[in-house]
C-alpha atoms as a printed R data frame, in Angstrom:
    type eleno elety resid chain resno       x       y       z
1   ATOM     1    CA   UNK     A     1 428.803  28.959 261.411
2   ATOM     2    CA   UNK     A     2 430.920  31.789 261.404
3   ATOM     3    CA   UNK     A     3 434.717  31.127 260.880
4   ATOM     4    CA   UNK     A     4 438.075  32.992 261.147
5   ATOM     5    CA   UNK     A     5 441.616  32.063 260.026
6   ATOM     6    CA   UNK     A     6 444.038  34.174 261.589
7   ATOM     7    CA   UNK     A     7 447.505  34.446 260.599
8   ATOM     8    CA   UNK     A     8 450.151  35.794 262.805
9   ATOM     9    CA   UNK     A     9 453.224  37.300 261.569
10  ATOM    10    CA   UNK     A    10 453.970  35.791 258.503
11  ATOM    11    CA   UNK     A    11 456.921  35.828 256.459
12  ATOM    12    CA   UNK     A    12 456.184  34.642 253.316
13  ATOM    13    CA   UNK     A    13 453.997  36.050 250.659
14  ATOM    14    CA   UNK     A    14 453.612  32.850 249.026
15  ATOM    15    CA   UNK     A    15 451.952  31.221 252.046
16  ATOM    16    CA   UNK     A    16 449.213  33.683 252.226
17  ATOM    17    CA   UNK     A    17 448.151  33.350 249.439
18  ATOM    18    CA   UNK     A    18 448.416  29.464 249.682
19  ATOM    19    CA   UNK     A    19 446.449  30.113 252.871
20  ATOM    20    CA   UNK     A    20 443.433  31.821 250.841
21  ATOM    21    CA   UNK     A    21 443.513  28.953 248.416
22  ATOM    22    CA   UNK     A    22 443.334  26.596 251.114
23  ATOM    23    CA   UNK     A    23 440.207  28.396 252.775
24  ATOM    24    CA   UNK     A    24 438.074  29.139 249.570
25  ATOM    25    CA   UNK     A    25 438.279  25.127 248.495
26  ATOM    26    CA   UNK     A    26 436.344  24.406 251.969
27  ATOM    27    CA   UNK     A    27 434.181  27.285 251.456
28  ATOM    28    CA   UNK     A    28 435.694  29.718 253.923
29  ATOM    29    CA   UNK     A    29 436.677  33.203 253.312
30  ATOM    30    CA   UNK     A    30 437.196  35.216 256.302
31  ATOM    31    CA   UNK     A    31 441.461  35.728 256.748
32  ATOM    32    CA   UNK     A    32 442.806  38.146 258.946
33  ATOM    33    CA   UNK     A    33 446.174  39.090 259.287
34  ATOM    34    CA   UNK     A    34 447.886  40.261 262.268
35  ATOM    35    CA   UNK     A    35 451.604  42.198 261.817
36  ATOM    36    CA   UNK     A    36 452.574  40.456 258.570
37  ATOM    37    CA   UNK     A    37 456.024  40.893 257.287
38  ATOM    38    CA   UNK     A    38 454.832  43.011 254.279
39  ATOM    39    CA   UNK     A    39 452.156  45.740 254.508
40  ATOM    40    CA   UNK     A    40 451.283  45.258 250.962
41  ATOM    41    CA   UNK     A    41 451.266  41.204 250.901
42  ATOM    42    CA   UNK     A    42 447.766  40.962 250.053
43  ATOM    43    CA   UNK     A    43 448.905  42.648 246.536
44  ATOM    44    CA   UNK     A    44 452.251  40.805 246.352
45  ATOM    45    CA   UNK     A    45 452.531  38.897 243.043
46  ATOM    46    CA   UNK     A    46 453.661  36.194 245.013
47  ATOM    47    CA   UNK     A    47 450.329  36.053 246.813
48  ATOM    48    CA   UNK     A    48 448.162  36.235 244.145
49  ATOM    49    CA   UNK     A    49 449.652  33.599 242.026
50  ATOM    50    CA   UNK     A    50 449.802  30.933 245.099
51  ATOM    51    CA   UNK     A    51 446.074  32.039 245.493
52  ATOM    52    CA   UNK     A    52 445.189  30.325 242.445
53  ATOM    53    CA   UNK     A    53 441.994  32.037 241.881
54  ATOM    54    CA   UNK     A    54 440.931  32.586 245.444
55  ATOM    55    CA   UNK     A    55 441.118  36.558 244.978
56  ATOM    56    CA   UNK     A    56 437.764  37.185 246.629
57  ATOM    57    CA   UNK     A    57 439.485  35.861 250.212
58  ATOM    58    CA   UNK     A    58 442.070  38.286 249.458
59  ATOM    59    CA   UNK     A    59 440.106  41.096 248.549
60  ATOM    60    CA   UNK     A    60 438.089  40.813 251.891
61  ATOM    61    CA   UNK     A    61 441.250  40.207 254.177
62  ATOM    62    CA   UNK     A    62 442.365  42.304 256.207
63  ATOM    63    CA   UNK     A    63 445.276  43.434 258.178
64  ATOM    64    CA   UNK     A    64 445.738  44.687 262.123
65  ATOM    65    CA   UNK     A    65 448.164  45.646 264.109
66  ATOM    66    CA   UNK     A    66 447.675  43.096 267.209
67  ATOM    67    CA   UNK     A    67 446.011  40.149 267.921
68  ATOM    68    CA   UNK     A    68 443.476  41.383 270.042
69  ATOM    69    CA   UNK     A    69 442.540  43.147 267.143
70  ATOM    70    CA   UNK     A    70 442.120  39.940 265.376
71  ATOM    71    CA   UNK     A    71 439.915  38.544 268.025
72  ATOM    72    CA   UNK     A    72 436.564  40.879 267.800
73  ATOM    73    CA   UNK     A    73 433.865  38.836 268.119
74  ATOM    74    CA   UNK     A    74 435.176  35.194 268.307
75  ATOM    75    CA   UNK     A    75 433.484  33.562 271.090
76  ATOM    76    CA   UNK     A    76 435.813  30.271 270.537
77  ATOM    77    CA   UNK     A    77 439.326  30.109 269.958
78  ATOM    78    CA   UNK     A    78 441.488  27.230 268.803
79  ATOM    79    CA   UNK     A    79 445.413  27.277 268.123
80  ATOM    80    CA   UNK     A    80 447.581  25.251 266.288
81  ATOM    81    CA   UNK     A    81 450.748  23.980 267.958
82  ATOM    82    CA   UNK     A    82 452.749  20.574 267.425
83  ATOM    83    CA   UNK     A    83 454.453  20.869 270.764
84  ATOM    84    CA   UNK     A    84 451.841  20.959 273.429
85  ATOM    85    CA   UNK     A    85 452.589  23.707 276.184
86  ATOM    86    CA   UNK     A    86 452.763  23.491 280.066
87  ATOM    87    CA   UNK     A    87 449.847  25.352 281.502
88  ATOM    88    CA   UNK     A    88 448.308  25.639 278.165
89  ATOM    89    CA   UNK     A    89 444.551  24.364 277.086
90  ATOM    90    CA   UNK     A    90 444.080  21.031 276.286
91  ATOM    91    CA   UNK     A    91 445.686  19.339 272.821
92  ATOM    92    CA   UNK     A    92 443.503  17.782 271.055
93  ATOM    93    CA   UNK     A    93 443.342  16.297 267.383
94  ATOM    94    CA   UNK     A    94 441.211  17.950 264.924
95  ATOM    95    CA   UNK     A    95 438.879  15.610 264.222
96  ATOM    96    CA   UNK     A    96 438.626  14.512 267.917
97  ATOM    97    CA   UNK     A    97 437.647  18.030 269.267
98  ATOM    98    CA   UNK     A    98 436.085  20.103 266.224
99  ATOM    99    CA   UNK     A    99 432.892  17.160 265.833
100 ATOM   100    CA   UNK     A   100 432.031  17.990 269.207
101 ATOM   101    CA   UNK     A   101 432.182  21.577 268.586
102 ATOM   102    CA   UNK     A   102 430.443  21.640 265.193
103 ATOM   103    CA   UNK     A   103 427.470  19.935 267.164
104 ATOM   104    CA   UNK     A   104 427.521  22.649 270.351
105 ATOM   105    CA   UNK     A   105 425.577  25.155 267.251
106 ATOM   106    CA   UNK     A   106 426.187  28.775 267.251
107 ATOM   107    CA   UNK     A   107 429.557  29.928 267.761
108 ATOM   108    CA   UNK     A   108 431.917  32.273 266.184
109 ATOM   109    CA   UNK     A   109 435.095  30.210 265.483
110 ATOM   110    CA   UNK     A   110 438.566  31.405 264.792
111 ATOM   111    CA   UNK     A   111 441.577  29.496 263.791
112 ATOM   112    CA   UNK     A   112 445.082  30.685 264.756
113 ATOM   113    CA   UNK     A   113 448.457  30.006 263.031
114 ATOM   114    CA   UNK     A   114 451.543  31.349 264.297
115 ATOM   115    CA   UNK     A   115 454.995  32.313 261.934
116 ATOM   116    CA   UNK     A   116 456.801  30.185 259.962
117 ATOM   117    CA   UNK     A   117 460.144  30.828 261.933
118 ATOM   118    CA   UNK     A   118 458.932  30.437 265.311
119 ATOM   119    CA   UNK     A   119 455.394  29.089 265.286
120 ATOM   120    CA   UNK     A   120 452.917  30.322 268.085
121 ATOM   121    CA   UNK     A   121 454.261  32.051 271.242
122 ATOM   122    CA   UNK     A   122 453.125  30.639 274.550
123 ATOM   123    CA   UNK     A   123 451.101  33.486 275.677
124 ATOM   124    CA   UNK     A   124 448.809  33.230 272.380
125 ATOM   125    CA   UNK     A   125 448.258  29.877 273.231
126 ATOM   126    CA   UNK     A   126 447.384  30.224 276.550
127 ATOM   127    CA   UNK     A   127 444.145  32.579 275.395
128 ATOM   128    CA   UNK     A   128 442.905  29.818 273.427
129 ATOM   129    CA   UNK     A   129 440.378  26.919 274.415
130 ATOM   130    CA   UNK     A   130 442.133  24.503 273.025
131 ATOM   131    CA   UNK     A   131 445.630  23.703 270.819
132 ATOM   132    CA   UNK     A   132 444.859  21.722 267.716
133 ATOM   133    CA   UNK     A   133 447.588  19.407 266.686
134 ATOM   134    CA   UNK     A   134 447.615  17.540 263.545
135 ATOM   135    CA   UNK     A   135 448.445  13.324 263.675
136 ATOM   136    CA   UNK     A   136 451.757  13.502 261.744
137 ATOM   137    CA   UNK     A   137 455.113  11.167 261.706
138 ATOM   138    CA   UNK     A   138 456.636  11.469 265.102
139 ATOM   139    CA   UNK     A   139 460.090  11.634 263.248
140 ATOM   140    CA   UNK     A   140 459.391  14.395 260.982
141 ATOM   141    CA   UNK     A   141 456.145  16.412 262.005
142 ATOM   142    CA   UNK     A   142 456.893  19.635 260.537
143 ATOM   143    CA   UNK     A   143 453.971  20.826 258.163
144 ATOM   144    CA   UNK     A   144 453.961  23.892 255.646
145 ATOM   145    CA   UNK     A   145 451.756  26.379 256.703
146 ATOM   146    CA   UNK     A   146 449.620  26.371 253.945
147 ATOM   147    CA   UNK     A   147 448.959  22.247 254.240
148 ATOM   148    CA   UNK     A   148 448.562  22.934 257.636
149 ATOM   149    CA   UNK     A   149 445.489  25.577 257.056
150 ATOM   150    CA   UNK     A   150 444.410  23.321 254.326
151 ATOM   151    CA   UNK     A   151 444.003  20.266 257.132
152 ATOM   152    CA   UNK     A   152 442.638  22.289 259.687
153 ATOM   153    CA   UNK     A   153 440.106  23.913 257.358
154 ATOM   154    CA   UNK     A   154 439.036  20.436 255.311
155 ATOM   155    CA   UNK     A   155 438.712  18.807 259.101
156 ATOM   156    CA   UNK     A   156 436.472  21.765 260.272
157 ATOM   157    CA   UNK     A   157 434.213  21.602 257.140
158 ATOM   158    CA   UNK     A   158 433.767  17.454 257.521
159 ATOM   159    CA   UNK     A   159 432.853  18.080 260.941
160 ATOM   160    CA   UNK     A   160 430.726  20.875 259.580
161 ATOM   161    CA   UNK     A   161 428.858  18.709 257.537
162 ATOM   162    CA   UNK     A   162 431.092  18.101 254.681
163 ATOM   163    CA   UNK     A   163 430.306  18.453 250.764
164 ATOM   164    CA   UNK     A   164 428.873  16.228 248.446
165 ATOM   165    CA   UNK     A   165 430.951  14.578 246.161
166 ATOM   166    CA   UNK     A   166 429.486  13.776 242.920
167 ATOM   167    CA   UNK     A   167 430.364  11.812 239.731
168 ATOM   168    CA   UNK     A   168 431.737  13.412 236.589
169 ATOM   169    CA   UNK     A   169 428.466  12.006 234.808
170 ATOM   170    CA   UNK     A   170 425.689  10.100 236.131
171 ATOM   171    CA   UNK     A   171 426.424   6.472 236.001
172 ATOM   172    CA   UNK     A   172 424.198   4.726 233.430
173 ATOM   173    CA   UNK     A   173 421.092   2.452 234.448
174 ATOM   174    CA   UNK     A   174 421.240  -1.095 234.818
175 ATOM   175    CA   UNK     A   175 419.815  -3.217 232.193
176 ATOM   176    CA   UNK     A   176 416.551  -4.805 232.725
177 ATOM   177    CA   UNK     A   177 415.870  -8.029 233.993
178 ATOM   178    CA   UNK     A   178 414.594  -9.422 230.743
179 ATOM   179    CA   UNK     A   179 417.679  -8.314 228.866
180 ATOM   180    CA   UNK     A   180 419.819 -10.278 231.521
181 ATOM   181    CA   UNK     A   181 417.445 -13.151 230.922
182 ATOM   182    CA   UNK     A   182 418.342 -12.639 226.649
183 ATOM   183    CA   UNK     A   183 421.585 -12.947 227.470
184 ATOM   184    CA   UNK     A   184 421.914 -15.374 229.905
185 ATOM   185    CA   UNK     A   185 420.092 -17.758 227.154
186 ATOM   186    CA   UNK     A   186 422.630 -16.799 224.461
187 ATOM   187    CA   UNK     A   187 425.663 -17.553 226.426
188 ATOM   188    CA   UNK     A   188 424.025 -20.738 227.499
189 ATOM   189    CA   UNK     A   189 424.180 -22.030 223.992
190 ATOM   190    CA   UNK     A   190 427.478 -20.342 223.286
191 ATOM   191    CA   UNK     A   191 428.409 -22.743 225.997
192 ATOM   192    CA   UNK     A   192 427.158 -25.448 224.797
193 ATOM   193    CA   UNK     A   193 428.511 -24.902 221.432
194 ATOM   194    CA   UNK     A   194 431.701 -24.440 222.584
195 ATOM   195    CA   UNK     A   195 432.031 -27.581 224.458
196 ATOM   196    CA   UNK     A   196 432.230 -25.874 228.248
197 ATOM   197    CA   UNK     A   197 428.485 -26.887 229.809
198 ATOM   198    CA   UNK     A   198 427.154 -30.167 229.047
199 ATOM   199    CA   UNK     A   199 423.345 -29.492 228.430
200 ATOM   200    CA   UNK     A   200 422.614 -33.256 229.657
201 ATOM   201    CA   UNK     A   201 424.162 -32.541 233.208
202 ATOM   202    CA   UNK     A   202 424.303 -28.381 232.836
203 ATOM   203    CA   UNK     A   203 424.867 -29.024 237.684
204 ATOM   204    CA   UNK     A   204 424.231 -25.207 238.613
205 ATOM   205    CA   UNK     A   205 426.502 -23.308 236.232
206 ATOM   206    CA   UNK     A   206 423.658 -21.525 234.679
207 ATOM   207    CA   UNK     A   207 422.273 -20.252 237.781
208 ATOM   208    CA   UNK     A   208 425.284 -19.177 239.353
209 ATOM   209    CA   UNK     A   209 426.232 -17.355 236.022
210 ATOM   210    CA   UNK     A   210 422.399 -15.705 237.098
211 ATOM   211    CA   UNK     A   211 423.516 -14.586 240.633
212 ATOM   212    CA   UNK     A   212 426.840 -12.997 239.095
213 ATOM   213    CA   UNK     A   213 425.262 -10.865 236.513
214 ATOM   214    CA   UNK     A   214 422.454  -9.907 239.688
215 ATOM   215    CA   UNK     A   215 425.287  -8.644 241.880
216 ATOM   216    CA   UNK     A   216 427.145  -7.042 238.750
217 ATOM   217    CA   UNK     A   217 424.205  -5.300 237.364
218 ATOM   218    CA   UNK     A   218 425.376  -4.641 233.978
219 ATOM   219    CA   UNK     A   219 424.647  -1.423 231.873
220 ATOM   220    CA   UNK     A   220 422.639  -1.789 228.518
221 ATOM   221    CA   UNK     A   221 425.676  -1.371 226.898
222 ATOM   222    CA   UNK     A   222 427.531  -4.083 228.687
223 ATOM   223    CA   UNK     A   223 424.878  -6.429 228.132
224 ATOM   224    CA   UNK     A   224 425.536  -6.009 224.457
225 ATOM   225    CA   UNK     A   225 429.537  -6.623 224.587
226 ATOM   226    CA   UNK     A   226 428.546 -10.096 226.544
227 ATOM   227    CA   UNK     A   227 425.993 -10.968 223.745
228 ATOM   228    CA   UNK     A   228 429.295  -9.998 221.039
229 ATOM   229    CA   UNK     A   229 431.414 -12.268 223.141
230 ATOM   230    CA   UNK     A   230 428.835 -15.335 223.236
231 ATOM   231    CA   UNK     A   231 428.114 -14.459 219.428
232 ATOM   232    CA   UNK     A   232 432.126 -15.281 219.077
233 ATOM   233    CA   UNK     A   233 432.151 -18.041 221.038
234 ATOM   234    CA   UNK     A   234 429.486 -19.887 218.851
235 ATOM   235    CA   UNK     A   235 431.398 -19.016 215.398
236 ATOM   236    CA   UNK     A   236 435.029 -19.882 216.935
237 ATOM   237    CA   UNK     A   237 433.016 -23.511 217.873
238 ATOM   238    CA   UNK     A   238 431.752 -23.453 214.324
239 ATOM   239    CA   UNK     A   239 434.631 -22.831 212.475
240 ATOM   240    CA   UNK     A   240 436.241 -25.645 214.440
241 ATOM   241    CA   UNK     A   241 433.602 -27.952 213.026
242 ATOM   242    CA   UNK     A   242 434.441 -26.612 209.744
243 ATOM   243    CA   UNK     A   243 437.718 -27.745 209.841
């Protein structure tokens, strides 16, 4: 689903870079700046540094003079406002609104962010279909612009299906049943040798250990460690007998 992030009258160059970085981490790349403080904001050193590698987002960003120019082709416009407006659009949390929006299918969605100093003007909020409000501490709800964009970008990506999270390395396979059985036999002998298990009255110790290791699903390497522990127990028991 086509997605655009629109920043109105941004005054700090670093926030433009932070916005580009936040967008790129969530797979978005369409950024439009409406009348930013600096005409060369996309090339300023602070912007580039804060973008932290999201230079393609900056390279493809557009600067326009009016909000009308930024809204070309947009079919669903989301304001971001901490304070609800009288006579404005309904106020929703991002998660409450974005899931159903994503389920609707094709749309050209835009997220609108006001300036750092003044937020969004009422007349800009009134143009939107919804006002998104990020749930924050009622006593301190002020978010940095870059942080707000990151939250909205994350929630929108999550609504669209998210990205797969993968382990850094593939988890090792569990040891086979034969290896587990051999380890348990080794443990049974060692537990008898250290006096923990009475072979004449074993009760249910070994079946319980069997279930414990079934739940744990030890790997082959972990089986070797457990056998090493059993061997050390047996050697310790033999040492006590010799003394």
